[in-house]
N, C-alpha and C positions, 0 to 999 in steps of 0.2 A: 431533549435534543437527540438528533440522530445523525449518524454518518452512514455512508454507502460503501458497500464492498461488492466486488465482482468476482465470480468464480466460474470456470468453464462448466458448460452444461453437462449434466450427468454426475454432478457432485453429490456429496452426502451431508451437506451443511445442515439441513433441517433435522437430521438424525444425530450427526456427530459434532456439530458446531463448526466454527471457522477455525481451521488449524493454521498455526504459524509455520514458518519454514522448519523450525526445530522439531515440531510435532508431526510433520507431514512426510512420511517416508516415500510418498509418491510425488514429492515436489519436483518441479521442472528445474533441473540443475543448470541447464544451458545458460540461463540469464546471469548466473553468478560465477560460472566457471572462469571466464576471462578475468573478471575483477579479483577473484579470490586466489587464482593461480592453482587451484586444486580441482579435481574432478569427482570427488566423493561427497555424499551428503554430509557425513561427519566432518570432513575437511572444511566444507563451506560453513557449517555451523560454527566451527572453531574460529574461522576467519571473521564471521559476523560478530562473535563475542569479543574479538580483538578490536573491532571498530568501536564498540562500547557495550557495557554489560546489558544484557537483555535484548540486543539487536536481533538475535535469532528467534525471539519470541514476539517479534513485531508483526502487526497485521496492518496492511495498507488500506486506507479509507479516504473517501472524498467527502467534502462538505455538501455536495449536491450531485445529482445524477449527471453522468457524462453526456455532453452534447457535442455533436460533430457538425462540420460545415463541408462544403464542397471540396475544400482543401484537405480534409482529414478523413475521407471515406475509408481508406485502408487502415490507417493507424488507430482510428477511434471507432468508426461505425462497424468495421469488421470485427474488432475486439468485442464491442458491446453485443453484436449479434451472436457471437460464439459463447456468450456468458449469461448467467443468471445474475440479477441484481438483488442485493439484500440490504435492508435497513437494519442498523445496529442501534439499540437503545443505549446511548452513551450515559444518560442520566442514571439508568438502573445499574449498569456495570460499574460506574463510578461509586454509586451508593453502596454496592455490595463489595467494594474494595478489590476489584479484579484488575484495575489499571495501575500499573507500577509507574508508568511515565507516558508522556505524549510528546511526539516530535512533529515538527512541520518540515516539509521539504518545499521551500519556496521556489518559484520559477527561476530557471537559470538566468533569465533576463535581469534578475535582481543582482547578478554578479557579472558585470560586463568584462572584468579582467580574469575570469575563471578560465583556466587552461586544463583541458582534459588530459589525464595521464593514465597509463595502464594501472589497473588495480584500484582505480578511484571509485569510491562509493558515491551515492547521491548526497547532496548537501542536506544535512539534517540538523535542525536547531531545536533544542529541548525547550518546551514550554513549561510554565509554572504549573498549569493544571488544564483540565478540559475546558475551563472557563475562558481560556485564551484562544480557543479554536475560532477561526475567522469564518463566519457564515455568509460573508458578502459574496455577491455573484462572481463566478470565475469567468475569465475571458477565454473561452474555448477556441476562439477564432485564430489564436496564435499557433495552434497545433497544425502541422503541415506534413503531409505524407513524404515530402521531399527531404525533411530533416532526419527521418528514421528514428526519431525519439518520441515515443508515445506520450509520456507524462512529464518530460523535463521542463515544459513551458507553462505548466499549471501547478498550483500548490496542491499538495495532498498531505495526509497525516499518517503517522506510524504510531499505532497504539502498542505499547509494550504490556503484554498481558501475563499476569501470574499464571503459571502452568502452561502458557502458550496456546490456550484454546478459549475462544468465546463460545460458551455453551448455547445450545439452540434456543433456550428460553429468552434470550436477549435479541433474537434475530427474527426478522420477518422477510419473507420473499416478496419482492415487488414484481408484479406482473406488468 
């Protein structure tokens, strides 16, 4: 089985692997600064680890390639156009013991009473194993530029990786 990961063009994934936040000194801090209440890489890593052990070594993946609609040109199409897509061989990294845990972030529509608060992280639910990954089709039509939330309405996965890096031998660039 495979999952899909996106990284900005000009990356070094095929030589260095997919780096988690903890192992990427060039990580974009902006996304986590408001939630974590800190502005440093080290501070954000510490905040992630307070959320749960291994959080900073998590790598976000999707069970299928991202698809956009007319409503999601800017939040999805622009994102995909700026990125390279990679397939990760989940079967191989699981067999080699690199996955410590796997979490799913369900769509926020699954939580109608959810109220956003400052410092709130995405909803993440721990799965028993990679066998619990849902490969059924994702409804990408719910993504809408007007919401300003790129992936909140679709499920994605967070792989907690030993050492925080998925080595290149488990990755294939999808053209």
